[in-house]
PAZAPA-4460 file (N, C-alpha, C; in steps of 0.05 Angstrom, whole numbers, plus 32768, in hexadecimal, padded with zeros to 4 digits):
% residues 257
    n_x    n_y    n_z   ca_x   ca_y   ca_z    c_x    c_y    c_z   seq   type   mol
   8092   803F   8030   80AD   8035   802A   80C0   804C   802B     1      M     A
   80D9   8047   8034   80ED   805B   8034   80F9   8060   8019     2      S     A
   80F6   804E   8006   80FD   8051   7FEA   80E5   805D   7FDC     3      I     A
   80E9   8073   7FCD   80D3   8080   7FC0   80CA   8070   7FA7     4      Q     A
   80B1   8074   7FA0   80A5   8067   7F89   80B6   806C   7F70     5      R     A
   80BF   8084   7F6C   80CD   808B   7F53   80E6   807A   7F50     6      S     A
   80F3   8073   7F66   810B   8062   7F64   8104   8046   7F5B     7      Q     A
   80EE   803B   7F65   80E5   8021   7F5D   80DD   8021   7F3F     8      I     A
   80CE   8036   7F38   80C4   8038   7F1C   80DC   803A   7F09     9      E     A
   80F0   804A   7F10   8108   804C   7EFF   8117   8032   7EFE    10      T     A
   8118   8024   7F15   8127   800A   7F16   811B   7FF5   7F03    11      A     A
   8101   7FF7   7EFE   80F4   7FE2   7EEF   80EC   7FE9   7ED2    12      L     A
   80E7   8003   7ECD   80DB   800B   7EB4   80EE   8009   7E9C    13      S     A
   8108   8007   7EA0   811A   8005   7E89   8117   7FEA   7E7B    14      T     A
   8113   7FD5   7E8A   8111   7FBA   7E7F   80F4   7FB0   7E7D    15      K     A
   80E2   7FBD   7E8A   80C6   7FB4   7E8B   80B4   7FCA   7E81    16      L     A
   809C   7FC4   7E76   808A   7FD9   7E6C   8082   7FED   7E82    17      P     A
   8087   8006   7E7C   8082   801C   7E8F   8064   801D   7E97    18      Q     A
   8053   8018   7E83   8036   8019   7E89   802E   8005   7E9E    19      E     A
   8039   7FED   7E9D   8032   7FD8   7EB1   803F   7FDF   7ECC    20      I     A
   8058   7FE8   7ECC   8065   7FEE   7EE5   8056   8004   7EF4    21      I     A
   804E   8019   7EE5   803F   802F   7EF1   8025   8025   7EFE    22      S     A
   8016   8015   7EEF   7FFD   800B   7EFA   8002   7FF8   7F12    23      A     A
   8016   7FE7   7F10   801D   7FD5   7F26   8023   7FE4   7F3F    24      L     A
   8033   7FF9   7F3D   803B   8009   7F55   8023   8019   7F60    25      L     A
   8011   8021   7F4E   7FF8   802E   7F58   7FE9   801B   7F6A    26      D     A
   7FE6   8002   7F61   7FD7   7FEE   7F71   7FE6   7FE7   7F8B    27      E     A
   8001   7FE5   7F88   8011   7FDE   7FA0   800E   7FF3   7FB6    28      Y     A
   8010   800D   7FAE   800D   8022   7FC1   7FF2   8022   7FCE    29      Q     A
   7FDD   801C   7FBE   7FC2   801C   7FC9   7FBE   8005   7FDD    30      H     A
   7FCA   7FEE   7FD7   7FC9   7FD8   7FEA   7FD5   7FE0   8004    31      I     A
   7FEC   7FED   8004   7FFA   7FF5   801C   7FEA   800A   802B    32      K     A
   7FDE   801D   801D   7FCE   8032   802A   7FB5   8026   8038    33      Q     A
   7FA7   8014   8029   7F8F   8008   8034   7F96   7FF5   804C    34      Q     A
   7FAC   7FE8   804A   7FB4   7FD6   8060   7FBA   7FE7   8079    35      F     A
   7FC7   7FFE   8075   7FCD   8010   808B   7FB4   801A   8099    36      F     A
   7F9F   801F   8088   7F86   8029   8093   7F74   8013   809D    37      L     A
   7F7E   7FFA   809C   7F6F   7FE2   80A5   7F56   7FDE   8095    38      R     A
   7F56   7FE7   807C   7F40   7FE1   806A   7F48   7FC8   805A    39      K     A
   7F44   7FB2   8066   7F4F   7F99   805C   7F42   7F90   8042    40      F     A
   7F28   7F94   803F   7F1B   7F8A   8027   7F25   7F99   800E    41      Q     A
   7F27   7FB4   800E   7F33   7FC1   7FF7   7F4F   7FB9   7FF1    42      P     A
   7F5F   7FB3   8006   7F7A   7FAA   8002   7F7B   7F90   7FF2    43      A     A
   7F69   7F7E   7FF9   7F68   7F65   7FEB   7F5F   7F68   7FCE    44      E     A
   7F4B   7F79   7FCA   7F41   7F7D   7FAF   7F57   7F89   7F9D    45      L     A
   7F66   7F9C   7FA7   7F7B   7FA8   7F98   7F92   7F94   7F93    46      N     A
   7F95   7F80   7FA4   7FA9   7F6C   7F9F   7FA3   7F5D   7F85    47      A     A
   7F89   7F5A   7F7E   7F82   7F4D   7F65   7F8A   7F5F   7F4E    48      A     A
   7F86   7F79   7F50   7F8E   7F8C   7F3B   7FAD   7F8C   7F39    49      R     A
   7FBB   7F8B   7F50   7FD8   7F89   7F4F   7FE0   7F6F   7F41    50      F     A
   7FD3   7F59   7F46   7FDA   7F40   7F3A   7FD6   7F41   7F1B    51      S     A
   7FC1   7F4E   7F13   7FBC   7F51   7EF6   7FD3   7F60   7EE8    52      E     A
   7FDE   7F74   7EF6   7FF5   7F83   7EEB   800D   7F70   7EEA    53      C     A
   8011   7F60   7EFF   8028   7F4E   7F00   8026   7F3A   7EEA    54      V     A
   800E   7F2F   7EE5   800A   7F1B   7ED0   8010   7F27   7EB4    55      L     A
   800A   7F40   7EB1   8011   7F4D   7E97   802F   7F4F   7E94    56      R     A
   803D   7F54   7EAA   805B   7F54   7EA9   8065   7F38   7EA2    57      L     A
   805A   7F23   7EAF   8062   7F08   7EA9   805D   7F01   7E8C    58      I     A
   8046   7F09   7E82   803F   7F04   7E66   8053   7F12   7E54    59      E     A
   805A   7F2B   7E5A   806E   7F39   7E4A   8089   7F2C   7E4B    60      F     A
   8092   7F23   7E62   80AC   7F16   7E64   80AC   7EFB   7E56    61      L     A
   8095   7EEE   7E54   8093   7ED4   7E47   8091   7ED6   7E29    62      D     A
   8081   7EEA   7E20   807B   7EEB   7E03   8084   7F04   7DF5    63      T     A
   808B   7F19   7E04   8093   7F32   7DF8   807B   7F45   7DF4    64      G     A
   8063   7F3C   7DF9   804B   7F4C   7DF7   803A   7F48   7E11    65      N     A
   8026   7F59   7E14   8014   7F55   7E2B   7FF8   7F5E   7E24    66      Y     A
   7FE5   7F52   7E33   7FC9   7F59   7E2F   7FC4   7F76   7E36    67      T     A
   7FB9   7F86   7E24   7FB4   7FA3   7E2A   7FA2   7FA6   7E43    68      P     A
   7FA6   7FBB   7E52   7F94   7FC1   7E68   7F78   7FC7   7E5D    69      F     A
   7F65   7FBC   7E6B   7F49   7FBE   7E62   7F40   7FA6   7E54    70      G     A
   7F52   7F94   7E4C   7F4B   7F7B   7E3F   7F4F   7F64   7E53    71      K     A
   7F3D   7F50   7E52   7F3D   7F3A   7E65   7F57   7F2A   7E63    72      Q     A
   7F63   7F24   7E7A   7F7B   7F13   7E7B   7F73   7EF5   7E7A    73      L     A
   7F83   7EE5   7E6C   7F80   7EC8   7E6E   7F94   7EBF   7E84    74      N     A
   7F8C   7EC2   7E9C   7F9D   7EBF   7EB3   7FAB   7EA4   7EB4    75      T     A
   7F9C   7E8F   7EB3   7FA8   7E74   7EB6   7FBA   7E6D   7E9F    76      Q     A
   7FB3   7E77   7E87   7FC4   7E71   7E70   7FDF   7E7F   7E73    77      N     A
   7FE0   7E97   7E7E   7FF9   7EA5   7E83   800A   7E95   7E97    78      I     A
   7FFD   7E8C   7EAC   800B   7E7D   7EC1   8016   7E63   7EB7    79      I     A
   8006   7E55   7EA7   800E   7E3B   7E9D   8025   7E3E   7E88    80      N     A
   8022   7E51   7E77   8035   7E54   7E61   8051   7E5C   7E6B    81      R     A
   8052   7E70   7E7E   806C   7E7A   7E87   807C   7E64   7E95    82      V     A
   806F   7E51   7EA1   807D   7E3C   7EB0   808F   7E2C   7E9E    83      S     A
   808A   7E2C   7E84   809A   7E1D   7E70   80B1   7E2D   7E65    84      N     A
   80B3   7E47   7E6C   80C7   7E58   7E60   80E1   7E56   7E71    85      N     A
   80F2   7E44   7E6A   810B   7E3F   7E7A   811F   7E56   7E78    86      T     A
   811A   7E69   7E66   812C   7E80   7E64   8127   7E95   7E79    87      G     A
   8112   7E92   7E89   810B   7EA6   7E9E   8114   7E9B   7EB9    88      L     A
   811A   7EAD   7ECC   8120   7EA5   7EE7   8109   7E95   7EF4    89      P     A
   8110   7E83   7F06   80FB   7E72   7F12   80E7   7E82   7F22    90      E     A
   80F0   7E98   7F2E   80DD   7EA9   7F3C   80C7   7EB4   7F2A    91      G     A
   80CF   7EBB   7F11   80BC   7EC5   7EFE   80AB   7EAF   7EF2    92      I     A
   80B7   7E97   7EEE   80A9   7E81   7EE2   8094   7E74   7EF5    93      R     A
   809C   7E70   7F0E   808C   7E61   7F20   8080   7E71   7F37    94      F     A
   8091   7E7E   7F47   8088   7E89   7F60   8075   7EA1   7F5C    95      F     A
   807D   7EB4   7F4C   806B   7ECC   7F49   8050   7EC4   7F3D    96      I     A
   8050   7EB4   7F27   8035   7EAD   7F1C   8023   7E9E   7F31    97      P     A
   802F   7E8C   7F41   801F   7E7E   7F54   8016   7E90   7F6B    98      Q     A
   8026   7EA3   7F73   801E   7EB6   7F87   8007   7EC8   7F7D    99      I     A
   8009   7ED0   7F64   7FF3   7EE0   7F59   7FD9   7ED0   7F58   100      T     A
   7FDC   7EB6   7F52   7FC4   7EA4   7F52   7FB7   7EA4   7F6E   101      R     A
   7FC8   7EA2   7F83   7FBD   7EA3   7F9E   7FAF   7EBD   7FA4   102      V     A
   7FBB   7ED3   7F9C   7FB0   7EEE   7FA1   7F95   7EF0   7F93   103      L     A
   7F93   7EE6   7F7B   7F79   7EE7   7F6C   7F65   7ED5   7F7A   104      L     A
   7F6D   7EBF   7F84   7F5B   7EAC   7F91   7F51   7EB8   7FAC   105      D     A
   7F62   7EC8   7FB9   7F58   7ED5   7FD2   7F41   7EE7   7FCB   106      I     A
   7F43   7EF5   7FB5   7F2C   7F06   7FAC   7F14   7EF5   7FA6   107      R     A
   7F17   7EE0   7F99   7F00   7ED0   7F8F   7EF4   7EBD   7FA3   108      N     A
   7F05   7EB4   7FB6   7EFC   7E9E   7FC8   7EFB   7EA5   7FE6   109      K     A
   7F03   7EBE   7FED   7F04   7EC5   8009   7EF1   7EDC   800F   110      R     A
   7EDA   7EDD   8001   7EC5   7EF0   8007   7ECE   7F0D   8004   111      N     A
   7EE0   7F12   7FF0   7EE8   7F2D   7FEA   7ED8   7F38   7FD3   112      V     A
   7ED5   7F28   7FBE   7EC7   7F33   7FA7   7EA9   7F2E   7FA7   113      A     A
   7EA0   7F1B   7FB7   7E84   7F14   7FB6   7E77   7F14   7FD2   114      H     A
   7E5D   7F1C   7FD2   7E4E   7F1B   7FEB   7E45   7EFF   7FF1   115      V     A
   7E46   7EF8   800B   7E3C   7EDD   8013   7E51   7EC7   8012   116      G     A
   7E6A   7ECE   8010   7E7F   7EBA   8010   7E83   7EAE   802B   117      G     A
   7E94   7E9A   802C   7E97   7E8A   8044   7EA8   7E98   805A   118      E     A
   7EBC   7EA6   8051   7ECF   7EB2   8064   7ED1   7ED0   805F   119      V     A
   7ED0   7EE0   8073   7ED1   7EFD   8070   7EEE   7F06   806D   120      S     A
   7EF3   7F1D   805F   7F0E   7F28   805E   7F18   7F2E   807A   121      P     A
   7F31   7F29   8080   7F3B   7F2E   809A   7F58   7F36   8099   122      N     A
   7F63   7F3B   80B1   7F7F   7F44   80B2   7F93   7F31   80A7   123      Y     A
   7F8F   7F17   80AC   7FA3   7F03   80A3   7FA3   7F02   8084   124      S     A
   7F8C   7F04   8077   7F8B   7F04   805A   7F9B   7F1C   804F   125      D     A
   7F96   7F34   805B   7FA3   7F4C   8051   7FC1   7F4C   8058   126      S     A
   7FC9   7F3F   806D   7FE5   7F3C   8073   7FF3   7F2B   805E   127      L     A
   7FE6   7F16   8056   7FF0   7F05   8040   7FF3   7F16   8026   128      L     A
   7FDE   7F25   8020   7FDF   7F36   8008   7FF6   7F4A   800A   129      V     A
   7FF9   7F58   8020   800D   7F6C   8023   8029   7F61   801F   130      S     A
   802F   7F4B   802C   804A   7F3F   802A   804F   7F32   800F   131      H     A
   803A   7F27   8003   803D   7F1B   7FE9   8044   7F2F   7FD4   132      S     A
   8036   7F46   7FD5   803C   7F5B   7FC2   8058   7F67   7FC6   133      T     A
   8061   7F68   7FDF   807D   7F70   7FE5   8090   7F5D   7FD7   134      D     A
   808B   7F43   7FDB   809E   7F2F   7FD0   809F   7F30   7FB2   135      W     A
   8088   7F33   7FA5   8088   7F34   7F88   8097   7F4C   7F7E   136      I     A
   8094   7F63   7F8B   80A2   7F7B   7F82   80C0   7F78   7F86   137      L     A
   80C8   7F6C   7F9C   80E4   7F67   7FA1   80F0   7F55   7F8B   138      V     A
   80E1   7F40   7F84   80EB   7F2D   7F71   80EE   7F3A   7F55   139      E     A
   80DB   7F4B   7F4E   80DD   7F5A   7F35   80F6   7F6C   7F34   140      L     A
   80FA   7F7A   7F4A   8111   7F8C   7F4C   812B   7F7C   7F4B   141      I     A
   812B   7F66   7F59   8144   7F55   7F5A   814C   7F4B   7F3E   142      R     A
   8138   7F45   7F2E   813E   7F3A   7F13   813F   7F4E   7EFD   143      N     A
   8132   7F65   7F00   8130   7F77   7EE9   8137   7F94   7EEF   144      Y     A
   8146   7F99   7F04   814E   7FB5   7F0A   8161   7FBF   7EF5   145      H     A
   815F   7FD9   7EF0   8172   7FE6   7EDE   8186   7FF8   7EED   146      A     A
   8187   7FF4   7F07   8199   8003   7F17   81B3   7FF4   7F1B   147      N     A
   81C5   8000   7F2A   81DD   7FF2   7F33   81D5   7FDC   7F47   148      S     A
   81E6   7FC9   7F4B   81E1   7FB4   7F5F   81DC   7FC0   7F7A   149      I     A
   81EB   7FD4   7F82   81E8   7FE0   7F9C   81CD   7FEE   7F9F   150      D     A
   81C4   7FFC   7F8A   81AA   800A   7F8B   8193   7FF5   7F8C   151      E     A
   8196   7FE0   7F7C   8181   7FCB   7F7D   817F   7FBF   7F99   152      A     A
   8197   7FBA   7FA5   8197   7FAE   7FBF   8189   7FC0   7FD4   153      R     A
   818E   7FDA   7FD2   8181   7FED   7FE5   8163   7FED   7FE2   154      K     A
   815A   7FEC   7FC8   813D   7FEB   7FC4   8131   7FD2   7FCF   155      I     A
   813D   7FBB   7FCA   8133   7FA2   7FD4   8133   7FA2   7FF3   156      V     A
   8149   7FAB   7FFF   814B   7FAB   801C   8136   7FBE   8028   157      E     A
   8130   7FD4   801B   811D   7FE7   8025   8101   7FDB   8026   158      S     A
   80F9   7FCD   8010   80DF   7FC0   8010   80DD   7FAA   8025   159      I     A
   80F3   7F9D   802A   80F3   7F86   803C   80F9   7F8E   8059   160      N     A
   80FD   7FA8   805F   8102   7FB0   807A   80E9   7FA9   808C   161      E     A
   80EF   7FA3   80A5   80D9   7F9E   80B8   80CB   7FB8   80BE   162      T     A
   80B1   7FBA   80B9   80A2   7FD2   80BD   808A   7FCC   80CF   163      K     A
   8081   7FE0   80DE   8069   7FDF   80EE   8058   7FF7   80E8   164      I     A
   803E   7FF5   80E9   802D   800D   80E5   8034   8023   80F8   165      P     A
   8035   803C   80EF   803B   8052   8100   8025   8058   8114   166      V     A
   800D   804E   810E   7FF5   8051   811F   7FF0   8036   812D   167      I     A
   7FEB   8037   8147   7FE1   8020   8156   7FC7   8027   8163   168      A     A
   7FB4   8015   8163   7F9A   801A   8170   7F97   8006   8186   169      E     A
   7F94   8010   819F   7F91   8000   81B6   7F75   8006   81C2   170      I     A
   7F62   7FF3   81BD   7F47   7FF9   81C5   7F3D   8012   81B6   171      G     A
   7F35   8026   81C6   7F2C   803F   81BA   7F41   8054   81B9   172      S     A
   7F5A   804D   81BE   7F70   8060   81BF   7F82   805D   81A6   173      F     A
   7F87   8073   8198   7F98   8072   8180   7FB2   807F   8188   174      V     A
   7FC8   8070   8182   7FE3   8079   818A   7FF4   807B   8171   175      R     A
   8001   8093   816E   8015   8096   8159   8030   808D   8164   176      V     A
   803C   8079   8157   8054   806D   8161   806E   807B   8159   177      Q     A
   806C   808D   8145   8083   809D   813E   8084   80B5   8150   178      N     A
   8094   80B4   8164   8094   80CA   8178   80A3   80E3   816E   179      T     A
   80AF   80E1   8157   80BD   80F8   814C   80AB   810C   813D   180      K     A
   8092   8103   8137   8080   8114   8129   8076   812A   813B   181      L     A
   8071   8142   812F   8066   8158   813E   8048   8155   8142   182      K     A
   803C   8165   8154   8020   8162   815A   800E   8165   8142   183      A     A
   8015   8178   8130   8003   817C   8119   8005   8164   8106   184      D     A
   801D   8158   8104   8020   8140   80F3   8012   8128   80FF   185      Q     A
   8014   8125   8119   8005   810F   8126   7FE7   8112   8122   186      K     A
   7FDE   812B   8124   7FC1   8130   8120   7FB8   8128   8104   187      T     A
   7FC7   8130   80F0   7FC0   8129   80D4   7FC2   810B   80D0   188      L     A
   7FD5   80FE   80DC   7FD8   80E1   80D8   7FC1   80D2   80E4   189      L     A
   7FB8   80DB   80FC   7FA2   80CE   8109   7F88   80D2   80F9   190      I     A
   7F84   80EA   80EF   7F6D   80EF   80DE   7F6D   80DF   80C4   191      L     A
   7F85   80DC   80B9   7F89   80CB   80A1   7F81   80AE   80A7   192      Y     A
   7F8A   80A5   80BE   7F84   8089   80C7   7F66   8085   80CB   193      Y     A
   7F59   809A   80D6   7F3D   8097   80DD   7F2A   809F   80C7   194      K     A
   7F35   80AA   80B1   7F22   80B3   809C   7F11   809C   8091   195      Q     A
   7EF8   80A1   8089   7EEC   80BB   8086   7EDD   80C4   80A0   196      P     A
   7EE2   80B7   80B6   7ED4   80BF   80CF   7EDE   80DA   80DA   197      D     A
   7ECC   80E7   80E7   7ED3   80FF   80F6   7EDF   80F7   8111   198      K     A
   7EF2   8107   811B   7EFF   8102   8135   7EFC   811B   8146   199      V     A
   7EF4   8117   815F   7EF0   812E   8171   7F0B   8139   8179   200      S     A
   7F0C   8154   817E   7F25   8160   8187   7F2D   8155   81A2   201      D     A
   7F19   814D   81B2   7F20   8141   81CD   7F2F   8127   81CA   202      A     A
   7F27   8117   81B6   7F35   80FD   81B2   7F51   8103   81A7   203      D     A
   7F54   8116   8195   7F6F   811C   818B   7F81   8125   81A1   204      L     A
   7F77   8136   81B2   7F88   8140   81C9   7F90   8129   81DA   205      I     A
   7F7E   8117   81DF   7F84   80FF   81F0   7F98   80ED   81E3   206      R     A
   7F93   80E7   81C9   7FA5   80D4   81BB   7FC1   80DF   81B6   207      W     A
   7FC3   80F9   81B1   7FDD   8105   81AC   7FEB   810C   81C7   208      I     A
   7FDB   810D   81DC   7FE5   8113   81F7   7FF0   8130   81F8   209      K     A
   7FE0   8142   81EC   7FE7   815E   81EC   7FDF   816A   8207   210      Y     A
   7FF2   8177   8214   7FEE   817F   8230   7FDC   8198   8232   211      S     A
   7FDB   81A9   821E   7FCB   81C1   821F   7FB5   81C0   820B   212      N     A
   7F9D   81B9   8213   7F86   81B5   8201   7F7F   81CE   81F2   213      A     A
   7F7E   81E4   8200   7F77   81FE   81F4   7F8B   8206   81DE   214      S     A
   7FA4   8203   81E3   7FB9   820A   81D0   7FB7   81F7   81B8   215      R     A
   7FB2   81DD   81BD   7FB0   81CA   81A7   7F99   81D2   8194   216      Y     A
   7F83   81DA   819F   7F6C   81E1   818E   7F72   81FB   817E   217      R     A
   7F7F   820E   818A   7F83   8228   817D   7F9C   8228   816B   218      T     A
   7FB1   821A   8173   7FCA   821C   8165   7FCF   8204   8152   219      E     A
   7FC2   81EE   8157   7FC6   81D7   8145   7FAD   81D3   8133   220      I     A
   7F96   81CE   813F   7F7F   81C8   812F   7F76   81E0   811E   221      L     A
   7F76   81F8   812A   7F6E   8210   811B   7F81   8215   8103   222      K     A
   7F9B   8211   8108   7FAE   8215   80F2   7FAA   8201   80DC   223      L     A
   7FA6   81E8   80E3   7FA1   81D3   80CE   7F87   81D9   80BF   224      L     A
   7F73   81E4   80CD   7F5A   81EB   80C0   7F5E   8203   80AE   225      D     A
   7F6D   8217   80B7   7F73   822E   80A6   7F82   8227   808D   226      D     A
   7F93   8212   808E   7FA2   8209   8077   7F92   81F5   8066   227      E     A
   7F79   81F0   806D   7F67   81DE   805F   7F72   81C2   805D   228      A     A
   7F81   81BA   8071   7F8A   819E   8074   7F75   818D   8082   229      L     A
   7F66   819A   8094   7F50   818D   80A2   7F38   81A0   80A3   230      I     A
   7F21   8195   80A8   7F09   81A5   80AE   7F03   81A2   80CB   231      H     A
   7F04   81B8   80DA   7F00   81B8   80F7   7EE8   81C8   80FE   232      Y     A
   7ED3   81BB   8108   7EBB   81C9   810F   7EAC   81BA   8125   233      E     A
   7EA2   81CA   8138   7E92   81BF   814E   7EA1   81A9   815D   234      N     A
   7EBB   81AC   8160   7ECA   8198   816F   7ED1   817F   8160   235      G     A
   7ECB   817E   8146   7ED1   8166   8136   7EE4   816D   811F   236      S     A
   7EF5   8159   8119   7F09   815D   8104   7F06   8148   80EE   237      C     A
   7F09   8151   80D5   7F08   813F   80BE   7F20   8146   80AC   238      T     A
   7F2E   8132   80A2   7F44   8137   8090   7F39   813E   8074   239      L     A
   7F44   8154   8069   7F3C   815C   804E   7F4F   8150   8039   240      L     A
   7F47   8150   801F   7F59   8145   800B   7F75   8150   800B   241      P     A
   7F78   816A   8010   7F92   8176   8012   7FA3   816A   8029   242      K     A
   7F95   8163   803F   7FA2   8156   8055   7FAB   813A   804E   243      G     A
   7F9A   812C   803F   7FA1   8110   8036   7FBB   8111   8026   244      V     A
   7FBC   8124   8013   7FD4   8126   8002   7FED   812D   8013   245      I     A
   7FE9   813E   8027   8000   8145   8038   800A   812C   8047   246      Y     A
   7FF8   811D   8053   8000   8105   8062   800F   80F1   8050   247      V     A
   8003   80EC   8038   800F   80D8   8027   802A   80E0   801C   248      E     A
   802F   80FA   801A   8048   8103   800F   805D   8107   8025   249      K     A
   8055   810C   803E   8068   8115   8052   806A   8103   806B   250      N     A
   8057   80F1   806F   8058   80E1   8088   8057   80C4   8081   251      I     A
   806B   80B5   8088   806C   8098   8082   8058   8089   8093   252      S     A
   8048   8077   8087   8035   8067   8097   8042   8050   80A6   253      P     A
   805D   804E   80A3   806A   8037   80B0   8083   8041   80BF   254      E     A
   808A   8031   80D3   80A3   8035   80E1   80B5   801E   80DA   255      L     A
   80CF   8023   80D6   80E3   800E   80D1   80F0   8007   80EC   256      I     A
   80F0   7FED   80F1   80FC   7FE4   810B   8111   7FCF   8105   257      V     A
***
């Protein structure tokens, strides 16, 4: 997202419990990262954790208290009870609780949580999860922001901007769609996308379309290895934890169109 997490956290934490908001945003970020990496099953599982955070918010808005983390939620009771609270906005009373019910059911009934289910996790399920969590977050900001109207509008518009993954995979070819990134940044992004797999330097040269293979190996890969962002050995590259942190802090996984 082009809006930083700290802005969203600030927008919500004045009127809502900071503990829940922090946990909710942790899960939201993880859903987005896993979706970007095409790890659809973890994305769906974390949607259930996201939903449990949202239900605690709903419970707090309805009763003034919420079930402590680590204690079992009475999910359906929260959903049923809040629907009768006419003092809350309809999005909070009806839409968000029902969406969280759907997200929880995806975990329980779409072969995400259990082996041997009828339907395997797939792209369409995770697409539903990704957009549903976006919508819930927007609705919370719209109703409970502590910012000016203009700041709240910018946050909502940022979440709702049309985005595409910065990485596209065509057959066996990986393409970085942000052409403004430098070769070292493209390298790190591809390795982030491919982790935990090793990637050959030959594939990186081909995918980045670097014209001088020798220079790429000595000036790009060796430098990244020297800085402990990647491990480069015997023609293979692996992203190191330091490289993961760099990518997540400095390179957006999405393009705004």
